[in-house]
N, C-alpha and C positions, 0 to 999 in steps of 0.2 A: 569571364570564364570562371565556372565554379571550381571548387577544390578538386572534385573528381576529374573534371576535364583537365585541370592543371596537372594532376598526377599522371593521367593518361598521356599527356604531352611529354612529361619528363621521362616516361618509360619507353624509350626508343627500342627498336628491335635488339640492338647490341646490348643496351642496359638490361633488358628483359632476360637475355641469355645469361648474363653475369649473375643476376639475382637467382635464377633457377639453378645455376651451377652451384652457387653458395649454399642454397637450401639443400640440394641433394648431397652436398659434401657433409653438412652437419648431420643429416639423417643417416648417411653412411657410417659416420663415426659412431653414432648411437647404436646402429645395428651391429657394427663390428665389436663394440664393447659387450653387447649382449651375447654375441656368438662366442667371444673369447671367454666370457664368464661361464657359459654352458660347457664349452670345451674343457676348461680348467676343472669344473666340477666333475665331469665325466672322467677326466684323466685321473683325478684324485681318487674317485670311487673305484675305478677299474684297477688301480694299483695298490690300494690299501684297504678298502671297505667292500668286501664281497656282498652281493645282494642276498637278502634273506627273504625267501618266499614261503609263506605259511602253507603247510600241506596237511596238517592234522592238529589234534589237541589231545593232551594226556587225559585219560579217563580213569585209569587205575594204576596203582603201584604196589609191588610186592617185594618182600625179601623172604628167603628160605634159610634161616640161620643154620638148621641141621639138615644136611642133605637128605632128600626124599621125605622129610616130614612136612606137615602142613605149612603153607606160607602165611605170612603176616601181611594183611592189607594195610596200607599206610596212605596218608595224605601228602607226605613229602619224604624224600630220601636225599641223603648226601651221596654224591658220586665221587668216589676216591679212585686211586689208581688200580685197586683190586676189585672194584665193583661198587655195589650199593650198600649203604649202612644207615642205621637209625640208632643214634646213641651208641651203646656198647655192642649192639647186635649187628653183625656183618653177614652178608649173604653167603651161604655155603661155607662158613668158617668152622663148622663142627661136622664130624663124619663118624658114622658107625662102621666098624671093621670086624672081621672074623678073627679066629685064632692065628691066622697067618698074616694079619694086618692088611688084608685086602678089603676094599670097600664093599659095603653091603647097601643095596638100594631097594627102592620099591619094586624093581623088576623081579626080585626073588622074595622080598618080604613086603607085599603090597599094603599091609595094614599100617606100615610106617606113615602113610599119608594121613592117618587119623591122629597122630601125635601133634598136639598144639604146643607152640613155643612162645615164651614170654620172658621178661626179665624183671627182677624186683630186688632192690637193696643189695646189688652186687652179685646176684645169682642168676644163672640161666635156669629157667623153670620148664620142665617137661610134664605134660599131662596127657593121659590116654584113658580110653574106656576101661573101667574096672581096675584102675591103678591109682595108688596114692601119688601125690605130686613128687617128682624128683627135683631136687635143687642142687645145682652144680656151681661152685664158685667161678665167676667170670675170670678171676685171676687165680690160676692154679698154682699150687706150691711148686717151687723149683725142684723139689725132691721127686715129683712125679716123672716117670720115664718119658723120654722123647723117642718115638719110634719112627722108622721109615715105613710109610704106608703106600699101598699100591692103588692108584686111581687111573683107570683106563690105560694101563700099560706104562704109566709114568710113576716115578718115585717122588714122594713129597712127605715132609715131616708132619708129625702131629704129636701133641703132648697128651698122654693118657689122662682121662678124667677121673680115674679111681675105680675101686671095686664096687662101691655102692651103685655108681652109674652103670657099670657092667652088669651087675645082678638085675637091676631094674629093666634094662633093655632085653636081656635074655629071658626074663620072666614074662614080659609083655609079649614078646614074639613067640613064646612057648616053644623054644628051640633049645636043643641040648648043646648047641655050639656056644662057645664062650665069647659072645659078642662084647665089644668094648666101644666106648665113646672117646674120640680124640678131638683136640682143638688146635687149630692153626694159630700161631703167634707171629706178630710183625717181624721178628728177627729171623724167621725162617725163610727159606728160599721158595718163591712161588713157582708155579708151572707156567711154561710158555707154550701156548697153543700151536704156534708155528712149527714146533717139533713134530706134531702129528697132522696138522692141517696147513699146508703151504700158503693158503690164501690169507692167513693172518700175517700181521706185521711183526718185526722183531721186538717192538716195544710192547705188544699186547701180552698181558699176563693175567693169570687167574689162580684160584686156590683149589677147592674141591669140586668146582663146577664141572659139568660134562665137557663143555667146549670153551665157552667164553664167560666173561663176567656180566654180560648184558645181552639178554635175548628179548627182542621186541616183537609184538604181534598186535594186529588191529582187530577191533570188534567186527569190522566188516568181513575180515578174512574168516573168522569163525562162523559168522552168520551165513556166508556164502557156502562154506563147507557143510553146514548143517542141512542145507537143502538137498544134499546127496545122501543123507543118513536117515534111517528109520528111527533110531534112538538118538536123540540129540545129545551133543556133548557140551561141556562148559569150558570157559577159558582156563579153568583150573586143571583140566586134563593136560594142558600143554605147558604150564608152569613158567610163563614169562615174568620178567621183572618190571617191564614197562608195557602198558596197554594203551593204545591210542584209538581215537574215534574221528569222525568227520573226514574220512578218506575212502577211497575205493578199495575193494578187496585186493589183498596182496600188494598194496602200494608200498608197504614197508620193505619189499624186496627191491624197490627201484631207487630208493634214496641212497646217496653216498654220504657226504658230510651233512650232519644235521646239528642244530642248536636247540636245546630245550632248557629253559631257565637260564642259568649261568654255566651249564655244562655243554660240552661239544662231544659228539659221538661220530664214529666213522664205520659204515657198514663193511663187513669183511666177507661174509658168506651166508648161505641159507642154513637153517637149522634142520639137521636130519632127525628122523623120527623112528622110534622103536616101540617095543611092547609096553613100555611104561605108559603110553597114551591110552592103553586099554584098562588102566586101573581107575575105578570109579572114585573120584576124590571125596565123595560123601559117605561111601560104605567101605572102602578099602578092598573091594572085591575086584579081582582081575578077570577080564573077559578073554584075553589072549587073541581076540580076533578083531573086534571093532573098537575104535574107528580105524585101526591100522590097515586093515584090508582095503577099506575105501580110500585111504590115503595113498596106498600103493597104486590104485587104479587111476586116481585123479591128480596126484601131486608129485609127478616125476619131474626131474630137472630138465632143463633145456638139453637137447641132444649134444650140443657142443660142450656140455659140462659133465658128460657121462664118465669121463676119466676121473672126475673129482668125487661125484656122489654115487656112482655105479647105479644100482637099481633101488637104493634106499629113498623113500619118499622125503620130501622137504616141506616144511611148514613153519613160517616165522623166519626171522633173520637175526643173525649175530652182529653185534656192534662192538667195536673197540672204543676205548676212552681216549679222546684227544685233549680234553680239558676238564679238570675237576670242577664241581660246582653243586648247586642245589636244583632239584627238580620237584615240582609240585603238581598235584592233580589240578587240571584246568590250564596248565601252561600250554601256550601254542608250541607246535613242533614246526621249526623252520628248516627248510632245505637251504643249504649254503650253495649259492651259485657264484662261482668264480668269474670275474669279468675279464 
């Protein structure tokens, strides 16, 4: 009898069943171990690590240090509790006011959009057509008055930037009113958007911005809207701080929590639109009709949200700041999906 026949003889039906049972038992233990590992991984991820799904990419970044003046295009920004900043320049931390200390914006003085802003050697620098450069100290003297200013029906402090700045602005705007420039300082109390817009959270805060410290818009949104216009508009008509690409039109309205770079943002509400959208960012000429009239026809809110937005058109989205950090052009935009 050869060895194979001998082996066949030794494997009686009873012994065969025992061997098969042992083999299946070992295999079962292996499968159970794999299943347990997968379950543990899913459990841990579901309880501590939300899933990040890429939904877009950052294509442009802006800050607007002086409200209604030209924005500064940047390759990176720091996200802090009051919005975007680059070095000493913070978004909407300077404001032009009238003699009653009420805000003055491009809605009534459209040529403000032609005023360029920069900083050099501790100074805020303003340049405008046919004007010599104005240089304002970034750190203002403590002797300069602090006044309560009016921004969209809310009171917020600002330190006066002095008579030279006031004369420069009034001269440029060719207005007999005594316009002045004020600056927000970190020791001052911010504005809380929730006081005017209930969809914001208690922790959301801002300075001289219209509504929030972070308004986002996608390139696809503007491209789609331009198909409805005879005269095309630019992203600069809408003054976002974060512009994204590689997503569908109006996708920015559908995300909730997002992560960009090391910062985390949370969508609060749509951005309502007004006559400022009709100011040409290249000429400072106000049209007063387009693109606002087309926005009114095509960008009304969901009927279920009429009690919030009324008949005001919406375009772009406001985001609150959940985590401070850095955002750079080219950063992926991740939607945070809770498990």
